[in-house]
Residue, then its C-alpha position, 0 to 999 in steps of 0.5 A: x836720595x841718590x846723592x845721599x846713597x852715593x855719598x854713603x857708598x863713597x864713605x864706606x868705600x873710603x873707610x874700607x880702603x883705609x882699613x885695608x891699607x892700615x892692615x897692610x901697613x901694620x904687616x909691613x911694619x912688623x916684618x921690618x921690626x920683628x921681636x928682638x927678645x923673649x916673652x913671658x906671661x905676667x899680670x895677665x899679659x904676654x910681655x916682650x922683653x930683653x933680659x941681659x944677665x950680669x957678667x963676672x965683673x959686674x959692679x952695679x945692681x940690677x937695672x930696669x928700663x921703662x920707655x916713654x910714650x910712642x916707644x918700645x924697649x929698643x928706644x933705651x936699649x940701643x943707646x944705653x946697652x953698650x955702656x952697661x952690658x956685663x956690669x949689671x943685670x938689665x931688663x928692658x921691657x915693652x910696656x903692656x900694649x906697646x912694642x910686641x907686648x900684649x895689653x892684657x887686663x884693664x889694669x894694664x892701661x894705668x901706670x900703676x898697673x904697668x908698674x905691677x906688670x914690670x914688678x911681676x916680670x922682675x920676680x920671674x927673673x928673681x930680681x929682688x930689687x933694681x935701679x929703675x930708669x924711666x924716660x918721659x911717660x916712663x917717669x910716671x910709671x917709675x914713681x908708681x913703681x917706687x910708691x907701690x913697690x918700695x922694697x923692689x926700688x934700689x934707686x930711681x933715674x928720671x929722664x925728661x920725666x912726665x910726673x906732675x899736673x900741667x897747665x890746661x891738662x890737655x894732650x894732642x888732639x889725636x890722643x884724645x880721639x884715639x882714646x875714645x871707645x868707638x870713634x877711637x877704635x875706628x880712628x886707629x884702624x883707618x887713619x893712624x897709620x897713613x897720618x902717622x907715617x907722613x908725620x913721623x920723621x918731623x915729629x921725631x925730630x921735634x922730640x930731639x929738638x934742638x939736638x940733632x936726631x940720630x940718622x938711624x933712630x927711627x929704624x934702630x928704635x923701631x918707632x913705627x911699631x906705634x902706628x899699628x892700630x892696637x899699639x896706637x890706641x893703647x898709647x893714646x889711652x895711656x897719654x889721655x889718662x896721664x893727667x888724672x894719674x899724676x894729679x893723684x900721685x904727685x902729692x905722695x912723691x914725698x914718700x919715696x925714699x930711694x936714691x934719685x937722680x933726675x936728668x932734664x934739658x932746658x929746651x924740652x918741647x914735649x914736657x914742661x921740664x920746669x914743672x916735672x923735673x923741678x917738681x920731682x927734685x922738690x918733692x922727692x927727699x934728697x933727689x939730685x937734679x942734673x940740668x943740661x942747657x940746650x938739651x931736648x927730650x932725649x937724654x938717653x940718645x943725646x947723652x947716654x954717658x950722662x945717663x950711665x953715670x947717673x945710674x952709677x951715682x944712684x948705685x952709690x959710686x962717686x961720680x961728678x955729675x955736674x962735670x959730666x953735665x958740663x961736658x954734654x952742654x959743651x957738645x950740644x951748645x950749638x945745636x939748633x935742629x928741629x926745625x925749630x919753627x916747627x917745634x915751639x917750646x911752650x912753657x907756662x908763664x909761671x914756670x918760665x919765670x921760675x927758671 
């Protein structure tokens, strides 16, 4: 009995210590990465966003950017804003529960609900329609947006998107645990910050692999914001529910009529590019697939010039995306960063054969 009580006391003390350390860690993260934009309450949540008006010489329609899992609005804004500022109205938004945005009602835990929240934010700025740019998980929200709000969808640009069912339906173990009702909350409040802080640099390098991660990426994109308990849990719930969402939505992609460009590398270690990007090119009528050899999961940082050109193409300008993709391939041809042995490329056999 004494041994049991001692063990119980140790567990309680350890849990309390981890809880306290995580709270301190979250406070330090927030002090390092304060909000950079404005707040608006839409769809039952206070959303953090950056709105940039068009300049006098604007030549592009409005553009809305949707970031991926574990990210926030800075992830796309830092590399792409300098290339397009003044040329169009631009709206960068922390998805509900991410960055500095509140999660809001339960519907905001779904891609369709997040698409609705983004549509409501557009209305707050009188943006009638826009080119929607979705990276990774943001691709699933972009398709939900196009299907739910076709009148607001001027065009679509997908960057390393996650949009189709994949073999096994699984995700990383920590997403599965953190998304659970009770255990998940305890996990997020105690273990997410210390465990994530230890792995963040290598995990982020794997996201870029085989391309080199920008030395200031973690700081400039404020990636550690995801390690705060509420944000970590929201992110886990998003990812854990993605398979069911895309399984339901993918059969409807043929209904999308907006001009579409899909950018994908052939060495993505995060999503199955053969399933998602090739699937979008197959399913969306008239979609153009830009396939870049030896590029990983981060075209927004590795090839922002190509992303900017894709936006121009969707807007109706004459742009030779094949030539630009060839230039990017030449830049990244010798990349072999990661380290690669820690970032295995796992493709299903049928997809590998198709590619």
